[in-house]
C-alpha positions in Angstrom: 0.9 -14.2 -0.5 -0.6 -11.1 1.2 2.6 -9.1 0.7 3.3 -10.3 -2.9 -0.2 -9.4 -4.0 -0.1 -6.0 -2.3 3.3 -4.9 -1.0 1.8 -1.8 0.5 0.5 -4.0 3.2 3.9 -4.3 4.8 4.1 -0.5 5.0 0.7 -0.3 6.6 1.7 -2.8 9.3 4.9 -1.0 10.2 3.7 2.6 9.9 0.0 2.6 10.8 -0.4 -0.4 13.0 2.9 -0.3 14.9 3.3 3.5 14.9 6.7 3.5 13.4 7.9 6.4 11.2 8.9 5.5 7.7 10.4 7.8 5.0 8.1 9.7 2.7 7.8 7.9 -0.6 5.8 7.9 -3.8 5.9 4.2 -4.7 6.0 0.7 -3.0 7.4 -2.1 -5.1 8.3 -5.8 -4.7 11.9 -6.7 -5.4 13.8 -10.0 -5.5 14.0 -11.8 -2.2 17.3 -13.4 -3.1 19.6 -11.4 -0.8 22.8 -13.3 -1.5 23.2 -17.0 -2.1 20.2 -19.2 -2.6 20.2 -20.3 1.0 19.7 -16.7 2.1 16.3 -15.9 0.5 13.9 -13.9 2.7 10.2 -14.6 2.4 9.4 -11.1 1.0 11.4 -7.9 0.4 9.5 -4.6 -0.2 11.1 -1.4 -1.3 9.8 2.1 -0.5 10.7 4.5 -3.3 10.6 8.2 -3.8 10.8 8.7 -7.5 13.8 6.6 -8.6 15.4 6.5 -5.2 14.9 3.7 -2.6 14.3 5.4 0.8 13.6 2.3 2.9 13.4 -1.5 2.7 11.2 -4.0 4.6 12.1 -7.6 5.0 9.0 -9.6 5.8 9.4 -13.1 7.4 6.5 -15.4 8.4 7.8 -17.5 11.3 5.7 -20.6 12.4 8.2 -21.9 14.9 11.4 -21.2 16.9 14.3 -21.6 14.5 17.8 -20.9 16.0 19.2 -20.6 12.5 17.3 -17.4 12.1 19.6 -15.7 14.7 22.4 -16.0 12.1 20.4 -15.5 8.9 18.3 -12.5 9.9 21.2 -10.1 10.6 22.6 -11.2 7.2 19.4 -10.3 5.5 19.4 -6.8 7.0 23.1 -6.1 6.3 23.1 -7.5 2.8 20.0 -5.6 1.8 21.3 -2.4 3.4 24.5 -2.7 1.3 22.5 -3.5 -1.9 19.9 -0.7 -1.5 21.9 1.8 0.5 19.0 2.8 2.7 17.5 2.0 6.2 16.3 -1.6 6.4 13.8 -3.2 8.8 13.0 -6.8 9.6 9.2 -7.5 10.1 8.4 -10.9 11.6 4.8 -12.2 11.6 3.8 -15.3 13.6 0.5 -16.9 14.6 2.1 -18.3 17.8 2.5 -16.1 20.9 5.5 -18.1 22.2 7.3 -17.8 18.9 6.5 -14.0 18.9 8.1 -13.7 22.3 11.2 -15.5 21.1 11.4 -13.4 18.0 11.3 -10.1 19.9 14.7 -10.8 21.5 17.4 -8.5 20.1 20.0 -10.4 18.1 23.6 -9.4 19.1 26.0 -8.9 16.2 29.0 -7.8 18.3 29.0 -4.1 18.9 25.3 -3.7 18.2 22.2 -5.7 17.7 19.3 -6.3 15.3 15.8 -5.9 16.8 13.0 -7.5 14.7 9.6 -5.8 14.5 7.3 -8.6 15.6 3.5 -9.0 15.1 2.0 -11.9 17.1 -1.6 -13.0 17.5 -2.3 -10.7 20.4 -1.4 -7.6 18.3 -3.2 -8.9 15.2 -6.4 -9.5 17.2 -6.7 -5.8 17.9 -5.8 -4.6 14.4 -8.3 -6.5 12.2 -10.6 -4.6 9.9 -8.2 -1.9 8.7 -7.7 -3.7 5.3 -8.6 -6.9 3.6 -5.0 -8.3 4.1 -5.0 -7.5 7.7 -8.4 -9.3 8.2 -6.9 -12.3 6.4 -3.7 -12.2 8.4 -5.7 -12.0 11.6 -7.9 -14.9 10.6 -4.8 -17.0 9.9 -3.2 -16.1 13.2 -6.2 -17.2 15.1 -7.2 -20.1 12.8 -6.1 -22.8 15.4 -7.3 -21.1 18.5 -8.7 -23.6 21.1 -11.8 -21.3 21.1 -13.2 -22.7 17.8 -16.1 -20.2 17.9 -13.6 -17.3 17.9 -11.6 -18.9 15.1 -14.7 -19.3 12.9 -15.9 -15.8 13.7 -12.5 -14.3 12.7 -12.5 -16.4 9.5 -16.0 -15.2 8.6 -15.0 -11.6 9.0 -12.0 -12.2 6.7 -14.1 -14.0 4.1 -16.6 -11.2 4.1 -13.8 -8.7 3.4 -12.4 -10.9 0.7 -15.7 -10.9 -1.3 -14.9 -7.4 -2.5 -11.7 -8.4 -4.3 -11.0 -9.5 -7.8 -11.3 -13.2 -8.6 -7.5 -14.0 -8.4 -6.9 -12.4 -5.1 -10.1 -13.5 -3.6 -9.5 -17.2 -4.5 -5.9 -17.1 -3.1 -7.0 -15.3 0.1 -10.0 -17.6 0.5 -7.7 -20.7 0.3 -5.2 -19.1 2.7 -7.8 -18.7 5.4 -9.5 -22.0 4.9 -6.4 -24.1 4.8 -5.1 -22.5 8.0 -8.1 -23.5 10.1 -8.0 -26.5 12.5 -10.1 -29.5 11.5 -12.8 -28.5 14.1 -12.9 -24.9 12.9 -13.0 -25.9 9.3 -15.9 -28.2 9.9 -17.8 -25.5 11.8 -17.1 -22.9 9.0 -18.1 -25.3 6.3 -21.4 -25.9 8.1 -22.2 -22.2 7.5 -21.0 -22.0 3.9 -21.2 -25.6 2.5 -18.2 -27.7 1.4 -15.5 -25.5 0.1 -13.5 -26.4 -3.0 -10.0 -24.9 -3.0 -9.5 -22.5 -5.9 -5.8 -21.9 -6.2 -3.3 -24.4 -7.4 -1.0 -23.7 -4.5 -3.8 -24.5 -2.0 -4.9 -27.6 -3.8 -1.4 -29.0 -3.7 -0.8 -27.9 -0.1 -4.1 -29.4 1.1 -3.6 -32.7 -0.8 -0.2 -33.1 0.8 -1.7 -32.5 4.2 -4.4 -35.1 3.7 -1.8 -37.6 2.4 0.4 -37.0 5.5 -2.5 -37.3 7.8 -3.6 -40.6 6.2 0.0 -41.9 6.4 0.3 -40.9 10.1 -3.0 -42.5 10.8 -1.9 -45.8 9.2 1.4 -45.7 11.0 -0.4 -45.2 14.4 -2.7 -48.1 13.5 0.1 -50.4 12.7 1.9 -49.5 16.0 
């Protein structure tokens, strides 16, 4: 969501927060994430353009767990996109789990060379918050399930304060993203400071209702057992 609403955020993370040099460009645009067949769809693909020419491409993947299949699909993403856009391509992986981040940082061998993902985990995100609204939201999501509930709530509050400056569409989506990511304990603590929160976006309402239904079903299954 953060990258589809503002694709420049991917450029900021790579260039400003990670200190990597990217080509000079005049425009940042979102492009189709279908890199080949349907089963090879990346989460988000962002193009950096200089006038009509694409000078760089960023593949953004949000990774919630260790997935061995990615070791095969990620190199395909990079090579297919490079062939399509004929420019340098980078893979940016973002994860709220430090163990997953460590796994993602391993270079992926492709024979004579390797693909090295650019990885942002919770430890990096914790030191980067405040530079933009999207970064504050991403940091809040990364720390939403910290065992330190007070820290999770504090990070969420900082994000919600930043979100208040946005237009209605982005603010409702970002609000939902932060709120739905919180653990039950952190959500309860946050709601105590802001009152019961009603999800604004259709995506979040559907996601949260599915989560409640699954939780109820799991609870009933445990009770029967």
